[in-house]
C-alpha positions, 0 to 999 in steps of 0.5 A: 326284691327291694323294699320302696316307699314313697309319699305324696306332696304338692302336684307331685310324689317322692319315692325313695330307696335304700340309697337314693330319693326322687321328687317328680313334680308337675309344673304349671306348664304341664311338665314334669320336674325331677330331683334326686338325691342319694341318701347318706348319713348316720340316719342310715348306718348299720345301727339305724337299721336294729330292730326297734331302733329302726322305727324312731330313727326312720321316722325321723328320717322320713320327716326330714325328707317329707318336709323338705319334698313339700316345700320343694314340690310347693314351689315347683307347683306354683312355678317358683324356682325351687332348691330342695336343699334350702334351710327349713324354717324349724320354728313353724315346723316345731310348732306344727309338730308339738300342736298334732301330738297335743292334739292326738295325744295330750287332748285324749287324756285331758277329755278322758280325765273329765269323764273320770271325774263325771263318771266315775269310770277309771282303769281298762275302760278309761283307756279304751275311752282314750283309744276311742277318742284318738282314733275319732280325732284321727279319723275327723281330722284326715276326713275333714281335710280331705274335703279341701280341694288341694288336699283331694289332689294330694290324695290323689297323688297318695293313690297313684304312689301306692298303685305305682309301688303295687304295680312294682311289686307284682312285676307289672309294667310301669305305664299308667294304663298298667298301673292303673288297675292296681290298689290305691291301698298299700300294707306299708302305708303311714296311715295304717302305721297311725292306726296301729299307733293307736291301738298299741297305745291302748293297750300299752297305756292299759298297763300303766294302770290309773295315775293323775293328769299331769303323769299321765300326759308325761308317760303319753309323751315319754312312750311315744317311741316306743309306739312308733318301735313297735308299730314300725315293726308290726307294720314291717312284719304284717306287709311281708306275710300279707299272704297269711289270712290272719295277717289280711284280717289284722290289716282289714281295719288300716285298709279300710283308713287309707280310703280315706287318705287316698283317692283314684288317681288321673293318668296324669298323676299316675304319670308323675309316680312312675316318673319318680319311682323309675328315676329312683329305681334307675339310680339304685341299679346304677349304683348297684351295678358300679359296686359290683363291677 
């Protein structure tokens, strides 16, 4: 069975496979608008599928597709003319990424440095404290933005995306009534990935030992690709072996965290997610048939 993924967007869902991605968005008139794109380029070659390289490459690829899908969906949702390939304003995007990295990776280092100076802790306890601060910021952030009505709807589409993929992986009918009965959490969720990054950051940063604040910040930033690669491989492994009891236990924190970033979707949200998935899968199947014929 093929491995598919997706992302919730504004009033819609993006679904992606190996060769195609689709975005389905409900417009102000209540109709579902679909956009389909063939995936190609250097980020999807054989080298990009190499273990421990594919994690970083996949994140870069997913980020680009995700930003464009969000911009496209936002335009469709408010009834504006939408163009998926419209030039992106990279200035604000890079600033947002920089702020995110600063909050979740630089700020915890600064906070625990104050703890080291005030309380005198160091070594493993200090790194554990840094990990707890990072985890607290992550949980606080996803919980706080979830209080916003617009974000709550995106969280609903996030749940619809997961339910649809869960239904497909269980060979169930892709209808709103059938899909609604499946869990709104999924083993390969990006939220779970972020939690794994936090956990592995504690383990890897602990190896480095104590260091001045500047070098601590530099080491955290330089090791981000390493953390992403290891976390990506871990998520892939656990998702493939979810039938093993110990793996299910290891995944429990990830599943619990996803309950903050998903909401039970309504029937209209499920219909949008299903439309995106069916369009993507149909495009993949059509290309596979043309290659083999």
